[in-house]
C-alpha positions in Angstrom: 12.2 -11.9 -0.2 13.0 -15.6 -0.4 16.6 -14.6 -1.5 16.8 -11.9 1.2 16.5 -8.2 1.5 20.0 -7.5 0.0 19.1 -9.4 -3.1 15.7 -7.5 -3.4 17.4 -4.1 -2.9 20.1 -4.9 -5.5 17.8 -6.4 -8.1 14.4 -4.7 -8.0 14.2 -2.0 -5.3 10.9 -0.2 -4.9 11.4 3.1 -3.2 9.5 6.4 -3.0 11.7 9.5 -3.1 10.1 12.1 -0.8 9.3 15.5 -2.2 9.8 14.5 -5.8 7.3 14.2 -8.6 7.3 12.4 -12.0 8.5 15.5 -13.8 11.6 15.6 -11.7 12.9 12.6 -13.7 12.7 14.6 -17.0 14.0 18.2 -16.3 12.6 20.8 -18.6 9.4 18.9 -19.3 6.4 19.0 -17.0 4.4 15.8 -17.2 0.7 16.7 -17.8 -1.4 16.3 -14.6 1.7 15.9 -12.3 1.4 17.3 -8.8 3.9 20.0 -7.9 7.2 18.8 -6.5 8.0 19.7 -2.9 11.7 20.3 -3.7 13.4 22.3 -6.4 14.9 20.5 -9.5 18.5 20.7 -8.2 17.6 18.9 -5.0 15.5 16.4 -6.9 18.3 15.6 -9.4 20.7 15.2 -6.5 18.4 12.7 -4.8 17.7 10.8 -8.0 21.4 10.6 -8.7 22.3 9.4 -5.2 19.7 6.6 -5.3 20.5 5.6 -8.9 24.3 5.6 -8.1 23.6 3.4 -5.1 21.6 0.9 -7.2 24.4 0.8 -9.8 27.1 0.3 -7.2 25.1 -2.7 -5.9 25.4 -4.1 -9.4 29.2 -3.7 -9.8 31.0 -3.0 -6.5 32.6 -6.0 -4.8 30.2 -7.2 -2.0 32.9 -7.0 0.6 33.8 -3.4 -0.3 33.0 -0.1 1.4 31.2 1.2 -1.7 28.8 -1.7 -1.7 28.2 -1.3 2.0 27.5 2.4 1.7 25.2 1.8 -1.3 23.3 -1.0 0.5 22.8 1.3 3.6 21.3 4.0 1.4 19.0 1.6 -0.3 17.9 0.1 3.0 17.2 3.6 4.4 15.1 4.5 1.3 13.2 1.2 1.5 12.5 1.7 5.2 11.2 5.2 4.6 9.0 3.8 1.8 7.6 1.1 4.1 6.8 3.7 6.8 5.2 6.0 4.3 3.1 3.3 2.7 2.0 1.5 5.9 -1.2 3.5 6.5 -2.3 3.0 2.9 -1.5 -0.7 3.0 -3.4 -1.1 6.3 -6.4 0.6 4.8 -6.2 -1.6 1.8 -6.3 -4.7 4.1 -9.6 -3.4 5.4 -11.0 -3.3 1.8 -10.6 -7.1 1.4 -9.8 -10.0 3.6 -9.0 -12.9 1.3 -9.1 -15.5 4.1 -12.6 -14.8 5.4 -14.6 -17.1 3.0 -17.7 -17.5 5.1 -20.0 -15.6 2.6 -17.9 -15.4 -0.6 -15.2 -17.5 -2.2 -13.5 -14.1 -2.8 -13.3 -13.0 0.8 -14.9 -10.3 2.8 -14.5 -6.5 3.4 -14.0 -5.6 7.1 -14.4 -2.0 6.2 -17.9 -2.6 4.7 -18.9 -4.7 7.7 -17.9 -2.0 10.1 -19.5 0.7 7.9 -22.9 -1.2 8.2 -22.8 -0.7 12.0 -22.1 3.1 11.5 -24.8 3.5 8.8 -27.4 1.7 11.0 -27.1 4.4 13.6 -28.1 2.1 16.4 -27.7 2.7 20.1 -24.8 0.8 21.8 -27.3 -1.6 23.3 -28.8 -2.5 19.9 -25.5 -2.3 17.9 -24.1 -5.2 19.9 -27.0 -7.3 18.7 -26.3 -6.4 15.0 -24.4 -9.2 13.2 -23.1 -8.3 9.8 -22.1 -10.9 7.2 -20.2 -9.6 4.3 -19.0 -11.1 1.0 -16.4 -9.5 -1.3 -16.7 -9.7 -5.0 -13.7 -9.0 -7.3 -15.7 -8.2 -10.4 -19.1 -6.8 -11.0 -20.7 -10.0 -12.4 -21.4 -11.1 -8.9 -23.0 -7.8 -7.8 -26.5 -8.9 -8.8 -26.2 -11.4 -5.9 -24.7 -8.8 -3.5 -27.2 -6.5 -1.8 -28.2 -5.5 1.7 -30.5 -7.9 3.5 -31.7 -8.1 7.0 -33.3 -10.8 9.1 -34.7 -10.5 12.6 -33.5 -13.3 14.9 -34.3 -14.0 18.6 -30.9 -12.7 19.7 -30.2 -10.0 17.2 -30.6 -8.5 13.7 
């Protein structure tokens, strides 16, 4: 977003259209394996048309005009809905890999795996606070031979 939100929405917007499926973009053909749409084809076509029209207006309408402002407002609303919809997934994805925790791997760590070790251990609360988990993330499987559970007893924990 170095050039700003308006530029991003006008050039390469990424939005999810709620209730639609892939097949809604090609009426009369059901894409194999597609999930059922939550809206009928008429509503889907209307939504697709509105968003496509807004995108095209951002390409050709004068920036100071009402058509541009209306189109930009619609694209902002669609982008905001998409951000809210994707937020839980993106948060979960952050738990999968923390690229900045390089203590045990040059490729990061997995906060989810570290927390899961506490759950899998099934320790009492008193013992769980003594469990220290070190975790390294590996992007490809070539490093997996070096990645396996290990435990060491220490004076102040496990």
